[in-house]
PDB file of N, CA, C and O in Angstrom:
ATOM      1  N   MET A   1     -19.001 -27.234  -1.261  1.00  0.00           N
ATOM      2  CA  MET A   1     -19.574 -26.627  -0.077  1.00  0.00           C
ATOM      3  C   MET A   1     -19.388 -27.573   1.108  1.00  0.00           C
ATOM      4  O   MET A   1     -19.554 -28.786   0.981  1.00  0.00           O
ATOM      5  N   ALA A   2     -19.047 -27.009   2.242  1.00  0.00           N
ATOM      6  CA  ALA A   2     -18.825 -27.816   3.435  1.00  0.00           C
ATOM      7  C   ALA A   2     -20.162 -28.289   4.005  1.00  0.00           C
ATOM      8  O   ALA A   2     -21.118 -27.519   4.107  1.00  0.00           O
ATOM      9  N   VAL A   3     -20.209 -29.562   4.369  1.00  0.00           N
ATOM     10  CA  VAL A   3     -21.409 -30.150   4.951  1.00  0.00           C
ATOM     11  C   VAL A   3     -21.047 -30.671   6.330  1.00  0.00           C
ATOM     12  O   VAL A   3     -20.098 -31.443   6.465  1.00  0.00           O
ATOM     13  N   PRO A   4     -21.791 -30.260   7.368  1.00  0.00           N
ATOM     14  CA  PRO A   4     -21.455 -30.726   8.714  1.00  0.00           C
ATOM     15  C   PRO A   4     -21.714 -32.233   8.871  1.00  0.00           C
ATOM     16  O   PRO A   4     -22.683 -32.769   8.332  1.00  0.00           O
ATOM     17  N   LYS A   5     -20.836 -32.894   9.613  1.00  0.00           N
ATOM     18  CA  LYS A   5     -20.997 -34.335   9.832  1.00  0.00           C
ATOM     19  C   LYS A   5     -22.148 -34.621  10.774  1.00  0.00           C
ATOM     20  O   LYS A   5     -22.882 -35.596  10.609  1.00  0.00           O
ATOM     21  N   ARG A   6     -22.296 -33.750  11.771  1.00  0.00           N
ATOM     22  CA  ARG A   6     -23.355 -33.949  12.763  1.00  0.00           C
ATOM     23  C   ARG A   6     -24.135 -32.661  12.933  1.00  0.00           C
ATOM     24  O   ARG A   6     -23.664 -31.576  12.592  1.00  0.00           O
ATOM     25  N   ARG A   7     -25.314 -32.802  13.457  1.00  0.00           N
ATOM     26  CA  ARG A   7     -26.151 -31.640  13.696  1.00  0.00           C
ATOM     27  C   ARG A   7     -25.547 -30.785  14.807  1.00  0.00           C
ATOM     28  O   ARG A   7     -25.061 -31.306  15.811  1.00  0.00           O
ATOM     29  N   MET A   8     -25.582 -29.460  14.613  1.00  0.00           N
ATOM     30  CA  MET A   8     -25.055 -28.545  15.619  1.00  0.00           C
ATOM     31  C   MET A   8     -26.201 -28.114  16.531  1.00  0.00           C
ATOM     32  O   MET A   8     -27.304 -27.838  16.058  1.00  0.00           O
ATOM     33  N   SER A   9     -25.943 -28.057  17.826  1.00  0.00           N
ATOM     34  CA  SER A   9     -27.003 -27.683  18.761  1.00  0.00           C
ATOM     35  C   SER A   9     -27.441 -26.237  18.549  1.00  0.00           C
ATOM     36  O   SER A   9     -26.694 -25.415  18.019  1.00  0.00           O
ATOM     37  N   ARG A  10     -28.644 -25.952  18.966  1.00  0.00           N
ATOM     38  CA  ARG A  10     -29.178 -24.604  18.789  1.00  0.00           C
ATOM     39  C   ARG A  10     -28.328 -23.582  19.537  1.00  0.00           C
ATOM     40  O   ARG A  10     -28.062 -22.500  19.013  1.00  0.00           O
ATOM     41  N   ALA A  11     -27.900 -23.909  20.747  1.00  0.00           N
ATOM     42  CA  ALA A  11     -27.090 -22.982  21.543  1.00  0.00           C
ATOM     43  C   ALA A  11     -25.753 -22.701  20.852  1.00  0.00           C
ATOM     44  O   ALA A  11     -25.297 -21.558  20.826  1.00  0.00           O
ATOM     45  N   ASN A  12     -25.129 -23.734  20.296  1.00  0.00           N
ATOM     46  CA  ASN A  12     -23.844 -23.536  19.621  1.00  0.00           C
ATOM     47  C   ASN A  12     -23.996 -22.687  18.370  1.00  0.00           C
ATOM     48  O   ASN A  12     -23.182 -21.796  18.128  1.00  0.00           O
ATOM     49  N   SER A  13     -25.010 -22.944  17.583  1.00  0.00           N
ATOM     50  CA  SER A  13     -25.162 -22.189  16.342  1.00  0.00           C
ATOM     51  C   SER A  13     -25.535 -20.739  16.626  1.00  0.00           C
ATOM     52  O   SER A  13     -25.072 -19.833  15.933  1.00  0.00           O
ATOM     53  N   ARG A  14     -26.359 -20.512  17.629  1.00  0.00           N
ATOM     54  CA  ARG A  14     -26.745 -19.131  17.957  1.00  0.00           C
ATOM     55  C   ARG A  14     -25.579 -18.354  18.552  1.00  0.00           C
ATOM     56  O   ARG A  14     -25.427 -17.166  18.267  1.00  0.00           O
ATOM     57  N   SER A  15     -24.760 -18.990  19.362  1.00  0.00           N
ATOM     58  CA  SER A  15     -23.618 -18.278  19.937  1.00  0.00           C
ATOM     59  C   SER A  15     -22.571 -17.988  18.864  1.00  0.00           C
ATOM     60  O   SER A  15     -21.881 -16.971  18.936  1.00  0.00           O
ATOM     61  N   ARG A  16     -22.448 -18.860  17.882  1.00  0.00           N
ATOM     62  CA  ARG A  16     -21.513 -18.614  16.778  1.00  0.00           C
ATOM     63  C   ARG A  16     -22.009 -17.441  15.938  1.00  0.00           C
ATOM     64  O   ARG A  16     -21.217 -16.583  15.549  1.00  0.00           O
ATOM     65  N   ARG A  17     -23.303 -17.395  15.656  1.00  0.00           N
ATOM     66  CA  ARG A  17     -23.861 -16.306  14.851  1.00  0.00           C
ATOM     67  C   ARG A  17     -23.775 -14.967  15.567  1.00  0.00           C
ATOM     68  O   ARG A  17     -23.623 -13.933  14.918  1.00  0.00           O
ATOM     69  N   SER A  18     -23.870 -14.966  16.892  1.00  0.00           N
ATOM     70  CA  SER A  18     -23.884 -13.709  17.635  1.00  0.00           C
ATOM     71  C   SER A  18     -22.526 -13.008  17.612  1.00  0.00           C
ATOM     72  O   SER A  18     -22.446 -11.817  17.915  1.00  0.00           O
ATOM     73  N   GLN A  19     -21.461 -13.724  17.259  1.00  0.00           N
ATOM     74  CA  GLN A  19     -20.135 -13.122  17.223  1.00  0.00           C
ATOM     75  C   GLN A  19     -19.886 -12.313  15.953  1.00  0.00           C
ATOM     76  O   GLN A  19     -18.933 -11.535  15.899  1.00  0.00           O
ATOM     77  N   TRP A  20     -20.726 -12.483  14.931  1.00  0.00           N
ATOM     78  CA  TRP A  20     -20.523 -11.796  13.656  1.00  0.00           C
ATOM     79  C   TRP A  20     -20.944 -10.336  13.790  1.00  0.00           C
ATOM     80  O   TRP A  20     -22.011 -10.033  14.324  1.00  0.00           O
ATOM     81  N   LYS A  21     -20.094  -9.436  13.298  1.00  0.00           N
ATOM     82  CA  LYS A  21     -20.413  -8.011  13.345  1.00  0.00           C
ATOM     83  C   LYS A  21     -20.107  -7.388  11.989  1.00  0.00           C
ATOM     84  O   LYS A  21     -19.072  -7.677  11.388  1.00  0.00           O
ATOM     85  N   ALA A  22     -20.989  -6.552  11.516  1.00  0.00           N
ATOM     86  CA  ALA A  22     -20.752  -5.844  10.256  1.00  0.00           C
ATOM     87  C   ALA A  22     -19.874  -4.632  10.526  1.00  0.00           C
ATOM     88  O   ALA A  22     -20.019  -3.969  11.553  1.00  0.00           O
ATOM     89  N   ASP A  23     -18.969  -4.346   9.610  1.00  0.00           N
ATOM     90  CA  ASP A  23     -18.101  -3.176   9.736  1.00  0.00           C
ATOM     91  C   ASP A  23     -18.771  -1.964   9.096  1.00  0.00           C
ATOM     92  O   ASP A  23     -19.537  -2.088   8.140  1.00  0.00           O
ATOM     93  N   ASN A  24     -18.467  -0.796   9.643  1.00  0.00           N
ATOM     94  CA  ASN A  24     -18.942   0.433   9.016  1.00  0.00           C
ATOM     95  C   ASN A  24     -18.182   0.635   7.718  1.00  0.00           C
ATOM     96  O   ASN A  24     -16.986   0.350   7.664  1.00  0.00           O
ATOM     97  N   PRO A  25     -18.842   1.119   6.665  1.00  0.00           N
ATOM     98  CA  PRO A  25     -18.132   1.327   5.413  1.00  0.00           C
ATOM     99  C   PRO A  25     -17.114   2.456   5.546  1.00  0.00           C
ATOM    100  O   PRO A  25     -17.374   3.463   6.204  1.00  0.00           O
ATOM    101  N   ALA A  26     -15.957   2.277   4.917  1.00  0.00           N
ATOM    102  CA  ALA A  26     -14.929   3.306   4.929  1.00  0.00           C
ATOM    103  C   ALA A  26     -15.412   4.466   4.063  1.00  0.00           C
ATOM    104  O   ALA A  26     -15.793   4.268   2.909  1.00  0.00           O
ATOM    105  N   LEU A  27     -15.397   5.680   4.623  1.00  0.00           N
ATOM    106  CA  LEU A  27     -15.907   6.839   3.907  1.00  0.00           C
ATOM    107  C   LEU A  27     -14.761   7.594   3.253  1.00  0.00           C
ATOM    108  O   LEU A  27     -13.659   7.674   3.796  1.00  0.00           O
ATOM    109  N   GLN A  28     -15.036   8.142   2.089  1.00  0.00           N
ATOM    110  CA  GLN A  28     -14.052   8.887   1.326  1.00  0.00           C
ATOM    111  C   GLN A  28     -14.621  10.281   1.098  1.00  0.00           C
ATOM    112  O   GLN A  28     -15.806  10.427   0.796  1.00  0.00           O
ATOM    113  N   GLU A  29     -13.783  11.306   1.240  1.00  0.00           N
ATOM    114  CA  GLU A  29     -14.257  12.666   1.072  1.00  0.00           C
ATOM    115  C   GLU A  29     -14.215  13.051  -0.402  1.00  0.00           C
ATOM    116  O   GLU A  29     -13.187  12.901  -1.061  1.00  0.00           O
ATOM    117  N   VAL A  30     -15.334  13.546  -0.912  1.00  0.00           N
ATOM    118  CA  VAL A  30     -15.473  13.911  -2.319  1.00  0.00           C
ATOM    119  C   VAL A  30     -16.197  15.248  -2.377  1.00  0.00           C
ATOM    120  O   VAL A  30     -17.096  15.505  -1.577  1.00  0.00           O
ATOM    121  N   LYS A  31     -15.805  16.107  -3.328  1.00  0.00           N
ATOM    122  CA  LYS A  31     -16.512  17.371  -3.509  1.00  0.00           C
ATOM    123  C   LYS A  31     -17.600  17.186  -4.556  1.00  0.00           C
ATOM    124  O   LYS A  31     -17.334  16.773  -5.685  1.00  0.00           O
ATOM    125  N   VAL A  32     -18.826  17.498  -4.164  1.00  0.00           N
ATOM    126  CA  VAL A  32     -19.978  17.424  -5.062  1.00  0.00           C
ATOM    127  C   VAL A  32     -20.568  18.823  -5.126  1.00  0.00           C
ATOM    128  O   VAL A  32     -21.053  19.346  -4.122  1.00  0.00           O
ATOM    129  N   ASN A  33     -20.528  19.425  -6.298  1.00  0.00           N
ATOM    130  CA  ASN A  33     -20.982  20.806  -6.500  1.00  0.00           C
ATOM    131  C   ASN A  33     -20.269  21.769  -5.560  1.00  0.00           C
ATOM    132  O   ASN A  33     -20.876  22.717  -5.060  1.00  0.00           O
ATOM    133  N   GLY A  34     -18.982  21.530  -5.317  1.00  0.00           N
ATOM    134  CA  GLY A  34     -18.177  22.397  -4.461  1.00  0.00           C
ATOM    135  C   GLY A  34     -18.359  22.157  -2.977  1.00  0.00           C
ATOM    136  O   GLY A  34     -17.722  22.822  -2.161  1.00  0.00           O
ATOM    137  N   VAL A  35     -19.215  21.224  -2.617  1.00  0.00           N
ATOM    138  CA  VAL A  35     -19.478  20.931  -1.201  1.00  0.00           C
ATOM    139  C   VAL A  35     -18.836  19.590  -0.860  1.00  0.00           C
ATOM    140  O   VAL A  35     -19.130  18.587  -1.511  1.00  0.00           O
ATOM    141  N   PRO A  36     -17.961  19.552   0.154  1.00  0.00           N
ATOM    142  CA  PRO A  36     -17.352  18.259   0.519  1.00  0.00           C
ATOM    143  C   PRO A  36     -18.375  17.302   1.123  1.00  0.00           C
ATOM    144  O   PRO A  36     -19.142  17.679   2.008  1.00  0.00           O
ATOM    145  N   GLN A  37     -18.381  16.080   0.646  1.00  0.00           N
ATOM    146  CA  GLN A  37     -19.283  15.031   1.135  1.00  0.00           C
ATOM    147  C   GLN A  37     -18.456  13.815   1.507  1.00  0.00           C
ATOM    148  O   GLN A  37     -17.414  13.566   0.899  1.00  0.00           O
ATOM    149  N   ARG A  38     -18.899  13.060   2.488  1.00  0.00           N
ATOM    150  CA  ARG A  38     -18.243  11.800   2.851  1.00  0.00           C
ATOM    151  C   ARG A  38     -19.141  10.658   2.394  1.00  0.00           C
ATOM    152  O   ARG A  38     -20.277  10.520   2.846  1.00  0.00           O
ATOM    153  N   LEU A  39     -18.601   9.831   1.475  1.00  0.00           N
ATOM    154  CA  LEU A  39     -19.379   8.750   0.867  1.00  0.00           C
ATOM    155  C   LEU A  39     -18.614   7.444   0.949  1.00  0.00           C
ATOM    156  O   LEU A  39     -17.386   7.450   1.040  1.00  0.00           O
ATOM    157  N   PRO A  40     -19.326   6.319   0.917  1.00  0.00           N
ATOM    158  CA  PRO A  40     -18.639   5.038   0.753  1.00  0.00           C
ATOM    159  C   PRO A  40     -17.981   4.987  -0.625  1.00  0.00           C
ATOM    160  O   PRO A  40     -18.488   5.575  -1.581  1.00  0.00           O
ATOM    161  N   ARG A  41     -16.854   4.287  -0.726  1.00  0.00           N
ATOM    162  CA  ARG A  41     -16.102   4.234  -1.987  1.00  0.00           C
ATOM    163  C   ARG A  41     -16.927   3.711  -3.146  1.00  0.00           C
ATOM    164  O   ARG A  41     -16.728   4.128  -4.286  1.00  0.00           O
ATOM    165  N   ARG A  42     -17.854   2.800  -2.869  1.00  0.00           N
ATOM    166  CA  ARG A  42     -18.614   2.190  -3.956  1.00  0.00           C
ATOM    167  C   ARG A  42     -19.604   3.156  -4.588  1.00  0.00           C
ATOM    168  O   ARG A  42     -20.112   2.885  -5.676  1.00  0.00           O
ATOM    169  N   LEU A  43     -19.895   4.291  -3.926  1.00  0.00           N
ATOM    170  CA  LEU A  43     -20.852   5.250  -4.463  1.00  0.00           C
ATOM    171  C   LEU A  43     -20.195   6.464  -5.109  1.00  0.00           C
ATOM    172  O   LEU A  43     -20.884   7.278  -5.723  1.00  0.00           O
ATOM    173  N   VAL A  44     -18.873   6.602  -4.982  1.00  0.00           N
ATOM    174  CA  VAL A  44     -18.194   7.808  -5.457  1.00  0.00           C
ATOM    175  C   VAL A  44     -18.371   7.994  -6.960  1.00  0.00           C
ATOM    176  O   VAL A  44     -18.721   9.088  -7.403  1.00  0.00           O
ATOM    177  N   LYS A  45     -18.140   6.954  -7.748  1.00  0.00           N
ATOM    178  CA  LYS A  45     -18.251   7.076  -9.203  1.00  0.00           C
ATOM    179  C   LYS A  45     -19.675   7.391  -9.633  1.00  0.00           C
ATOM    180  O   LYS A  45     -19.876   8.158 -10.575  1.00  0.00           O
ATOM    181  N   ALA A  46     -20.651   6.824  -8.972  1.00  0.00           N
ATOM    182  CA  ALA A  46     -22.051   7.074  -9.320  1.00  0.00           C
ATOM    183  C   ALA A  46     -22.424   8.526  -9.056  1.00  0.00           C
ATOM    184  O   ALA A  46     -23.162   9.124  -9.839  1.00  0.00           O
ATOM    185  N   VAL A  47     -21.929   9.098  -7.971  1.00  0.00           N
ATOM    186  CA  VAL A  47     -22.233  10.490  -7.653  1.00  0.00           C
ATOM    187  C   VAL A  47     -21.524  11.411  -8.636  1.00  0.00           C
ATOM    188  O   VAL A  47     -22.114  12.383  -9.108  1.00  0.00           O
ATOM    189  N   GLN A  48     -20.263  11.117  -8.951  1.00  0.00           N
ATOM    190  CA  GLN A  48     -19.517  11.955  -9.887  1.00  0.00           C
ATOM    191  C   GLN A  48     -20.122  11.901 -11.283  1.00  0.00           C
ATOM    192  O   GLN A  48     -20.077  12.894 -12.008  1.00  0.00           O
ATOM    193  N   ALA A  49     -20.680  10.773 -11.671  1.00  0.00           N
ATOM    194  CA  ALA A  49     -21.287  10.636 -12.997  1.00  0.00           C
ATOM    195  C   ALA A  49     -22.703  11.217 -13.033  1.00  0.00           C
ATOM    196  O   ALA A  49     -23.273  11.368 -14.113  1.00  0.00           O
ATOM    197  N   GLY A  50     -23.275  11.543 -11.878  1.00  0.00           N
ATOM    198  CA  GLY A  50     -24.608  12.108 -11.826  1.00  0.00           C
ATOM    199  C   GLY A  50     -25.710  11.068 -11.794  1.00  0.00           C
ATOM    200  O   GLY A  50     -26.885  11.412 -11.921  1.00  0.00           O
ATOM    201  N   ILE A  51     -25.358   9.806 -11.628  1.00  0.00           N
ATOM    202  CA  ILE A  51     -26.353   8.735 -11.562  1.00  0.00           C
ATOM    203  C   ILE A  51     -27.104   8.776 -10.232  1.00  0.00           C
ATOM    204  O   ILE A  51     -28.310   8.537 -10.179  1.00  0.00           O
ATOM    205  N   LEU A  52     -26.381   9.079  -9.172  1.00  0.00           N
ATOM    206  CA  LEU A  52     -26.954   9.115  -7.823  1.00  0.00           C
ATOM    207  C   LEU A  52     -27.052  10.556  -7.368  1.00  0.00           C
ATOM    208  O   LEU A  52     -26.074  11.298  -7.449  1.00  0.00           O
ATOM    209  N   ASP A  53     -28.222  10.965  -6.890  1.00  0.00           N
ATOM    210  CA  ASP A  53     -28.452  12.320  -6.452  1.00  0.00           C
ATOM    211  C   ASP A  53     -28.410  12.358  -4.922  1.00  0.00           C
ATOM    212  O   ASP A  53     -29.175  11.654  -4.263  1.00  0.00           O
ATOM    213  N   LEU A  54     -27.517  13.178  -4.356  1.00  0.00           N
ATOM    214  CA  LEU A  54     -27.383  13.244  -2.904  1.00  0.00           C
ATOM    215  C   LEU A  54     -28.458  14.105  -2.247  1.00  0.00           C
ATOM    216  O   LEU A  54     -28.674  14.001  -1.039  1.00  0.00           O
ATOM    217  N   ASP A  55     -29.124  14.937  -3.008  1.00  0.00           N
ATOM    218  CA  ASP A  55     -30.150  15.809  -2.426  1.00  0.00           C
ATOM    219  C   ASP A  55     -31.382  15.032  -1.996  1.00  0.00           C
ATOM    220  O   ASP A  55     -32.142  15.497  -1.146  1.00  0.00           O
ATOM    221  N   ARG A  56     -31.590  13.848  -2.575  1.00  0.00           N
ATOM    222  CA  ARG A  56     -32.792  13.054  -2.269  1.00  0.00           C
ATOM    223  C   ARG A  56     -32.586  12.124  -1.085  1.00  0.00           C
ATOM    224  O   ARG A  56     -33.484  11.338  -0.782  1.00  0.00           O
ATOM    225  N   ARG A  57     -31.442  12.174  -0.397  1.00  0.00           N
ATOM    226  CA  ARG A  57     -31.193  11.277   0.724  1.00  0.00           C
ATOM    227  C   ARG A  57     -32.048  11.636   1.895  1.00  0.00           C
ATOM    228  O   ARG A  57     -31.974  10.984   2.937  1.00  0.00           O
TER     229      ARG A  57
END
């Protein structure tokens, strides 16, 4: 793990953190009970297997 040699100022660390942005998940179109749904890829198998219920969202 990288360890900083010197302490970073509060302004520098906060400005570095403010540049980080989360991306929207890529959605994939899947038919669930004949109805097309747009889901993140990581949830497609769970919905198809019946583990995750979309009606409770």
